[in-house]
N, C-alpha and C positions, 0 to 999 in steps of 0.2 A: 032309554037306559036298559030296559029288559033285553033288547037285542044284543047289547054288548056283554051283559052278564051271560047270556046264552052262548055267545062266542067263546068267552073264557071257559065256560063249563065244557064246551065241546073240545077245547084244546086239552082239557084235563081228563078226557075220557080214558078209561082203563084200556090198555092195548089188548089186541085179540090173541093173547096167550096167558097162561097161568102165571101170576106174579108169585115170586118166592121171597124168602127172607135171606139176605146175604149177610153173613156174620164175619166181622173182622176184629182183630185185636191190634191195637197200636200201642207199643211199648216205648215210652219216651225216656231216653238215657243220654248221658253226656260222655264224650270221649275226647281224645287229643289227637288231632289229625291234620294233614296238610293237603287238602284236595287240589290246591294250585301250587304246592311246593313250599308253603310257609305255615309252620305249625301254630295252632291255636286251639282253644276249646271249641268243640263242635257238638251241637245237639243232634241226636239221631232218632229216627223212627224205625223201630225193629232193626236197629243196627245199621241203618243206611240213611243217606240224604242225597237226593230227595227220598221221601218215604215210599213205601210200596203202593202199587196201584190198587185203588178201590174200584171195582167194576160191577155193573149190574145191567139188567135189561130194563127198558122203560116200564114203569109200573111196579118194579120190585121194591121191597122195603130193605133199607140198609140198617144194620145194627153194628155200630162200631164202638167197642169198649176201649177207652183210653186209660192207660196206666201211667201215672205221672211219677217216674223215678228220677226226676230232676230235683234240683234244690231251689227251684223257683215255681211259683204258681203258674197255671196254664189253663187255657181253653182252646178249643179247636173250632174254627169256622169253616163250613163247607161252602166255599166261595161260588156263588151263582145258583146254589140250590135254594129254592124259594122257602123251604120249610113250611109248606102250605098246611095250616092247621096245627103245626108244632113249632111255634115261634120260640119256645123255651129250648129248642135244639139248635139255635142259631150261633151259639158260641161267642157272644159278645159279652164280656165281663162287665157287670154293673148295669147291663141293659137287659139281657135275656137269661143270664145264669150267674151263679156263684163261681169263683175260680175253683179249679181242681188243684188242691194244695199238694205239696210233696208227700208221696206215700199213698195218695188217694187215687181212686178211679172213678170214671163217669161213663155211662152208656148213652151214646147218641143213637136214637131211633127215629127214622123218618122215611117217608115214601118218596119215590121218584116219579110218581104219576104225573103225566103232563110235561115231563122234561126229558130231554135226551141230549147227547153230545158230550163235550169236553168241559170239565170243571176241575177244581182243585181244592185241597184242604190245607189249612195253615193255622199256626198259632195266632190268636188275637189278643194276647197279653203283650204289652210293650212292643218291642220289635223282634220277638224271639223267633219268628219264622225266618229272619235273615241269618239266624244261627244254625238253621237246618230243619226246623219243624215245618215241613211243607211237603206235599205230595199230590199226585194226580187222582182224579175221579173220572171215570168214563161210563156213560150210560148209553148202551146200544139202542138205537131208535127202533120203534115198533115197525113191523112190516108194512103197515099202511101209510107211513109217512111219505109224502112226495119227495123224491130225491132229484137232484139236478145233474146226475152223472151222464145222461144222454147228451146234455149240452156240452159237457167236457169232452166226450169221446166222439162227438159228431154223429151219434147214433150207432156207432160200432158196437154190436151186441156183445162180442167177446170181451172188448175192453170195458164195457159197462159192467159185465159180470165180474171182471177182475176187481173193479172198484167196490162192488157190492161185497165181495169176499173180504177185501182188505178192511172194509168198514167194521168188521167184527173185532179187529185187533190192530188199530192203527199204531204206527211206530212212534214212540215218545220222542219229542223234541222240545225240551224244557230249558229255558234260559233263566239264570238267577245271578244276582250280583254277590260278590264275596269281598269281605273287608279284612284288614289286618287285625282289627280289634273286635271283640265281642260287642253285641248290641248294647249290653249294659254299660260296658266301658265307654262306648261312644255316647250313650245317653248321659252318663255322668259328666263327660267333658262338655257336652252340649249345654247342660245346666250350669256347671261350675264356671266355664269360661265364656259362655255365650257363643259357642262354636257351631257354625253351620256345617255339618259333616257331609258336604257335597263332594266326596271323592271316595273311590273304592280301589281295590286291587284288581278290578276287572270283573268279567263274567265267568260263570261256569255253564257248561252245556251238559245236561243230565248229570250234574254233580262233578264233572271233569273239566279240566282246563289248565292253562299255564299262563304265567305272566311273561309278556314280551315287552321289549323296550325299543320301540321304533326310534329312528333318528329324529332329532328335534325338528329338522326341516319337514319330515313326513307329517309329524303331528301338527306343525304350524300350517301346512298347506291344507290338511283335512279340516282343521278348526278355524280357518280364516273367516268363513261365513258366520259362525256362531260368535267369534270374537268381535266381529263388526256389530252383530246384534246387541251384544253385551255393552260395548262401548257407546253405541248410539243411545241405548236405553238409560245408561247410568252416567255417561260423561267421564268415566274412569278408564284410564289406560291400563291394560293388563297383558298377560302372556300365559302360556301353558308350560307346566313343568315336565319332567321326564316321565311321569306317570300319565301325562295327558291331562292333568288337572289345571283348570283355569284358576288363576289367583284372584279370588274375590274378597280377600281379607280387608281391603280398603273400604269397601262399601258395607262390610259386615261389622265394622266397629271394633276389630281386634288387631289392627296393625301393630307389629312390634312384639307380639307375644311369641317368644321363642325359647322359653325356659322349661317347657313341658313337651312331652312327645305327642304333639298334636298331629293326627293324620287328617289333613284337610287341605284344600287348595291353598297353595302358598306356604304350607308347612309340611307337606308330605315328604318323607325321606326319599333319596334318589332311587330310581327304578332299579330293581334287581331281577333279572330274568330267571325263570325256572324252566325245567324240561319235563314236567309231569305229563301223565297220560292224557290224551285227548280222545273224545268220543269218535268212533268210526262206525258208519252205517254201511253194511255190505248189501249190494243190489241182489246178489245171488240169482241172476238170470231173469228176474221179474221185469215185465214190461212197464209196470207202474209201481210206485210206492205212495203210501198215504201216511201223513204225519199229523199228529196232534201237537200243535204249537201252543205252549203256555208260557207267559211271562210271569215267573215266580219271584221276580226281583222285588226289592223293597225301596229302591232309590231311582232307578233309571229305566226308561223305555229303550227300545232298540229297533234297528232296521235289520231285517233278515233278507238274505239273498243266497242263492245256490249257484255257484259258478257253472256256466254252460247249460243251465236248465231253467225252463219256465216253471212257475208255480200256479196251479189252479186253486184259488181260494173257494171252497165249497160250503163252509160252515163257519159261523161266527157266534160265539157265546150262546150255544144251545139252540141255534136255528140255522137250517139250511138257507143259503142265500142264492141270489142270481149270480152264477159263477163269474169270477174275474180271472183272466190270465195275465200274470204280472211277472216282472223281474225282481220286484222288491216289495216287502210287506212290512209296514210299520206295526210293531207289537207293543201296545201300551201296557203299563203295569196292570197286572191282574187279568189281562185279556186272554182269550183263547180262540184259536183259529184251527180249522182242519184244512190241510192242503193236499192236493193230489199232484204228483210229479211223474211225468212220463220219463222212464229210464231207458231210452233207446240207444245208448252208446254201446260200442263193442268192448271197450276197455278204458282204463284211465282212472284217475282219482281227482275229485273235485271238492273244493272248499265250500262248506256251509258256514256262512259268515253272519254273526250277530255284532252289529256296531252300535255303540251308545248314541242315542239320538239327542241327548240333552246338551244344553249350553255348557254345563259345568265340567264335562270331561270328554276327551277323545280317546276311546279305547275300543278294542275289538277282541272277540273270541272266535275261534275256528273249531269246527268239527269236520270230518271228511266223509264224503260219499264215494265209496270205492266199488269199482267194477271188478276188482281183483278178488281172488279167492281168499277167505279168511286165513290168517296164519297164527301159529301159536305165539309168536312174538311180533306184535304189530310194529310197523316202522315208526320211528320217532318223528319223521317229517315226510311230507309228500311235496313234490314239485308244484309250483304254482301254474295253473292252467292259463292259457291266454284269454279265456272268456270270463273275465272278472267284471262285475257290474257296478260294484260300489267300493269306495275307499274305506280306510279305517274309521272315518267319521260318518260313514253311511251316505256320503254324497254319491249320487249316480254319475258315472262317467259321461253318459250321454242321455240326459233326462228327456230330451225330445223323442228319442226312439225307444227308450227303456221305460216301459209302463210300470208305474207304482200303484199299489192297491189304493182304491178310493173308498174310504170308510163312508163318506156321505152318500154314495150311490149303492151301498151294500144292502139293498132291499131284500126282505125275506123271500125265499123261493115260493113259499105258500102265500098266494095272493090274498087269501082270506085274513092273513095276519096283519091287519091294518089298524091304525089308532081310531078310537071313537071320534066322531065328528061333533061339532057343536060346542057350546061353552063347557068349561070345566066347573065342577062344584067348588074346587079349591085351587087357588093359585098361591104358591109360596115362593118368595124371592130370597135368593142367597147371593152373598157377595164374597168372592174368594180374595183374601187379602193377607198380606204379611203385616202383623201388628208389631213385631220387633224382629231382631236378628234370628231368634229361635222360637218364634211363636207365630202360628198361622190360624186363620179363622174362616169359617164358612158363613158366619152370621152377619147380617147387615149391621148389627150393633158392634161387631168386633169381638163378641164374647167367645171365650175359649172353653172347650170341654176340659174339665179338670181330670188330670191323671189319677186323682184319688177315687174317681167314679168306679174304677175297676174293682175296688174292694167294698163298694157300697151295696146296699140292698138293690137288687136289679129293678129297673124301672118297670119291667113287665108286671110286677106285683107290688111295688113299693106304695106306701100310703101317700107319699109326697113325690110327685113327678115334676115339680116346678123348678127344674134346673134352667140356668141361663141358655143352655143349648138344646132344650127340649122344645119341639114344635107341636102344638096341639091346636088344630083348627077345627076340631069336631068331625074328622073324617069318618065316614060310615062305609060299610061294605057296599060295593057297587058304585061308589062315587068315582068321578074322574078327577085326577090330580095333575096339575102342571107345576113343575119346578123350573123357575127361571133362574139361571145361574150366570152371573157376570163375573169374569175374572179380571180384576183391575191391576193385577201384578204385571209389570211391563216385560218381565223376563221368564217367569216360571210357568210352565204348563202343568195343570193339575188334573190327574186322572181320577175322576169322581166315581165312586161305587155306591150303589143303593142296595141294601140288604132286603131280602124278602120279595123282590119284584124284578121283572124285566120291564123296560120302558121303550117308548119310541122317541127318537131324537127328532122332534118336529121343527126345530130351528137351530142353526148354528152358524157361526161366523168366526173367522180368525182375525177380523179387522174392526170389531166394534161391539159395544154393549147392545143388549136387546132393544132398549129404548122404548119399550111399551109396558103398560101395567098388566097386560094380559095377552093371551093368544088371540082373543077376539079383537082386541084393539089393533094388533098387528095385522090381522086379516082385513080389517076394515080399512086400513091404510095401505093395502096391497104390498106388504113387506116382502121383499125379494128373498128373504132367508127362510120363509115358511114352507113346510112340506108336510101336509097331512094326507098325501096320497100314497106314497111308497117310501116312508122314511126307514132308516136303520132301526133294528130292534135289538137292544143291548141290556146288560146289567151294569156296565161301566163304560165311561166315555171320557176322553181327554178334552179339557177346555183350554184353548190356546191363550197365551198371554195377550191381554187386551181384547179378548174375544168373549163369546158367550155361547151357551147352548140352552135349549128348552127341552126338558124331558116330560113326556105325558105318559101316565100309567093309570091302570084301573085298580082301585083299592079293593082287592079280592082276598086279602090276607091279613086278618086282624093281628096286631102285635105292636111291639116297639122296635122300630127299624133304624139302624144306623145309616147315615148318609155321610160319607167321608172321603177325603183324599187318600189315595193308596200309596203315596210316598210316606214311608213309615215315620220319618222324623217330623213330618208335618202332622200326621195323625196324633202322635203321642205328645205333641206340644199344643194341641188344641183344635186341629182342623177337622171337626166332626160335629154333627148334630144328630138328634134322635127324633124321628117323626112318629107320632103316636097315631094308631089306626084302630078305631073301634075297640079299645081295650075292654070295655064293659062286656063285650060279647065273648071274649076269649078267656078272661080271668077265671071264670068258674071251671074251665076245662084244664087248667094247669095242674099237673100231678103234684100231690103233696110231697112226694119224694124229691121233686125238683126244688120246691120252695124251702123245704127243711133239710136240704142237702148239707 
């Protein structure tokens, strides 16, 4: 075990430059706006959504003061940041901090030592980040980090130098979903009517987008595969409406409810197109572009493609990977990817496409990659290029020749970043299940995390931590922990996120439960799903319907850490647990100003 602790400490070594304190102010306010053409209340960070970029060099300290000028309580979670040694800065209400109530402020102070790459910050109260409280974080890697750019460029020194330069300021490419109703209005109808809010007004890209209304035949063709999956899993016949929403009302127990303005599959109002601004990225003569891709949505994952261009995926969730050259990238909820795109065209305009990947809806949002000169008045529309790789449902037109990104084989580029071998000190089993129309659980018992926890004394220092969704197996610093996660839902994919740690995905399958009591038992039976040699290294991972995954991590960060689904309406209706890690060692270090806030 000493060897593995030494490996972790080496990864957390201070970079070879002077660390500084980066100070930011985040002012949370409300406005009334129409980012996709339809007005509603919008939450803003410093007058914008998504919020401003927080950036630093690896090893820097970030100090972010949050001023809550909203009428609702708030916390901010810095997604993917481990908060090593500062678990009280994790932003989980009722777990690691008190809420920031209206008119109050709170200062988040934490180090970026040992971490680099793309992250994001978002509200962790209710579903408020879907109202606009979300923004990017970027930590530039230290000079001594091994980078995979020579693999991308084939050793071309000038091209590699371009990528190194672009790395200092990658272009933002953020996808987020947008709804007609505010998150509180949606939550009310979820509780009042038992309504599963599995429908949106589509995506935004960098906060911009429009509603389009494809022909019914286009939607039906793009959604044929997912309709078949749904009908085979449920035995219920269904169809898509004009917003691309699959009518799932019959299985959700609320057929015939039509006397309230429900925005949901089967009840959404007819599609109305808008003509609002779309995001445009200008090449400006560069041979390469580098994008930080972040899925800031709260409901749906998406498929990304760029017409006429390959994408080199070089970094995933804070770790350089063995690069993959692809036509399509699956972007799960909460996930972050850095991609390099060779821009070798002379002219033209090409669509950047995000298509919803989930069964519940067929929808697409477009931005443009333009080789033309920027203009004072951008065009409302560009012509469609002939080199389109996916339809509005994210289906590849030629899957045999068009390579899609493979998460399973996205091994870290740093070959020393491997999971510890041998038996784990702790094995924890979770079952992902739907316990009612609007409640979801990660616990084998089916227990739900109570929404009331957000206002309770945080578990990090509470006298009583014995909640039904608290997991305490006596984890100590240096222990190896395995999380076995079985998803017994036949339709829904659950993107699971672990606070405070990154983990190795040492087993996964889209086609069956894990079937073993431990990793050791699986290895003893030569399980074909196991990979302890070069598995992906992540802080979030999607578990397929009827499938499983096993996460292995080193307990190097004492605290109380949430483990939850990143589909917001699943999280707020119970799909979360808290894993306790060596609380006794960290409690004496909690500042009194945090406890008595």
